[in-house]
PATI-514713 format. One record per residue (C-alpha): residue number from 0; y, z, x. Coordinates in pm, 1 decimal, m for minus. Each point is the difference from the previous one (the first is absolute). Layout:
BEGIN
<node pos="NUM" north="Y" up="Z" east="X"/>
...
This chain:
BEGIN
<node pos="0" north="1477.8" up="m1123.4" east="m60.7"/>
<node pos="1" north="266.9" up="m323.2" east="77.5"/>
<node pos="2" north="m72.0" up="m281.0" east="148.4"/>
<node pos="3" north="287.7" up="m257.0" east="24.5"/>
<node pos="4" north="126.8" up="94.5" east="m350.5"/>
<node pos="5" north="m324.5" up="47.2" east="m202.4"/>
<node pos="6" north="m120.1" up="312.0" east="m83.2"/>
<node pos="7" north="m354.9" up="m9.5" east="126.6"/>
<node pos="8" north="m283.0" up="269.2" east="m161.7"/>
<node pos="9" north="m352.2" up="m69.1" east="169.4"/>
<node pos="10" north="m301.4" up="264.4" east="m151.1"/>
<node pos="11" north="m331.6" up="88.6" east="45.9"/>
<node pos="12" north="m227.5" up="20.8" east="m305.7"/>
<node pos="13" north="m334.4" up="156.2" east="48.7"/>
<node pos="14" north="m286.1" up="m163.7" east="m157.7"/>
<node pos="15" north="m367.6" up="182.6" east="m122.3"/>
<node pos="16" north="m129.1" up="m186.8" east="280.1"/>
<node pos="17" north="161.0" up="202.9" east="257.8"/>
<node pos="18" north="243.1" up="m312.8" east="98.8"/>
<node pos="19" north="349.2" up="m20.3" east="m8.0"/>
<node pos="20" north="174.0" up="m285.5" east="m189.4"/>
<node pos="21" north="365.2" up="m120.2" east="159.0"/>
<node pos="22" north="271.2" up="m5.9" east="m253.4"/>
<node pos="23" north="333.4" up="m147.6" east="19.3"/>
<node pos="24" north="310.9" up="4.0" east="m208.0"/>
<node pos="25" north="295.1" up="m173.9" east="109.1"/>
<node pos="26" north="363.4" up="26.9" east="m170.6"/>
<node pos="27" north="290.8" up="m251.4" east="57.0"/>
<node pos="28" north="313.8" up="120.1" east="m17.1"/>
<node pos="29" north="m67.3" up="316.4" east="m177.9"/>
<node pos="30" north="369.4" up="72.5" east="m115.1"/>
<node pos="31" north="37.6" up="m386.1" east="m132.1"/>
<node pos="32" north="m349.7" up="88.2" east="m182.1"/>
<node pos="33" north="m150.3" up="m318.1" east="210.8"/>
<node pos="34" north="m349.4" up="m114.2" east="m57.2"/>
<node pos="35" north="m295.5" up="278.0" east="50.8"/>
<node pos="36" north="m296.3" up="m154.0" east="167.2"/>
<node pos="37" north="m338.4" up="197.7" east="m22.2"/>
<node pos="38" north="m314.1" up="m78.6" east="211.5"/>
<node pos="39" north="m311.2" up="213.9" east="m58.1"/>
<node pos="40" north="m291.8" up="18.1" east="234.1"/>
<node pos="41" north="119.8" up="m246.9" east="269.6"/>
<node pos="42" north="m284.9" up="146.2" east="191.3"/>
<node pos="43" north="m269.0" up="267.6" east="45.9"/>
<node pos="44" north="18.8" up="287.1" east="280.9"/>
<node pos="45" north="m250.9" up="285.5" east="85.2"/>
<node pos="46" north="349.9" up="228.6" east="82.6"/>
<node pos="47" north="276.7" up="46.9" east="m259.4"/>
<node pos="48" north="287.1" up="m9.0" east="274.1"/>
<node pos="49" north="m179.3" up="m354.3" east="135.8"/>
<node pos="50" north="65.5" up="m158.1" east="m361.0"/>
<node pos="51" north="369.8" up="109.6" east="8.3"/>
<node pos="52" north="43.9" up="m103.9" east="298.8"/>
<node pos="53" north="m162.4" up="m333.9" east="m42.3"/>
<node pos="54" north="220.7" up="m19.2" east="m374.0"/>
<node pos="55" north="278.7" up="52.5" east="217.5"/>
<node pos="56" north="m53.6" up="m259.9" east="254.0"/>
<node pos="57" north="m74.7" up="m190.4" east="m311.4"/>
<node pos="58" north="327.7" up="30.4" east="m125.3"/>
<node pos="59" north="208.9" up="m63.0" east="302.3"/>
<node pos="60" north="m151.8" up="m364.8" east="8.4"/>
<node pos="61" north="10.6" up="m60.5" east="m365.9"/>
<node pos="62" north="400.3" up="68.1" east="52.7"/>
<node pos="63" north="41.9" up="m199.1" east="295.1"/>
<node pos="64" north="m163.4" up="m278.4" east="m200.1"/>
<node pos="65" north="168.4" up="44.4" east="m302.7"/>
<node pos="66" north="372.0" up="m12.2" east="199.6"/>
<node pos="67" north="m87.2" up="m280.5" east="169.8"/>
<node pos="68" north="m137.6" up="m212.2" east="m284.3"/>
<node pos="69" north="348.2" up="107.7" east="m196.1"/>
<node pos="70" north="198.1" up="m100.0" east="318.9"/>
<node pos="71" north="m207.4" up="m354.1" east="m29.7"/>
<node pos="72" north="65.3" up="m31.4" east="m330.5"/>
<node pos="73" north="374.0" up="57.9" east="1.2"/>
């Protein structure tokens, strides 16, 4: 998935407890070998699709905040 120039890969990891961990990888400017960020177990859910949806929302918030900070620092 793409969001504002970032490649976003939300995922759900099934745990032995029956819960799903919301995981996320964000890659910046893949063509230019930009940095990537990995976030594991952002939170836990009973349904895999809820975990993925949460990770996707979390990614958008992280990217928006990261862009705001980058513009502020420039």
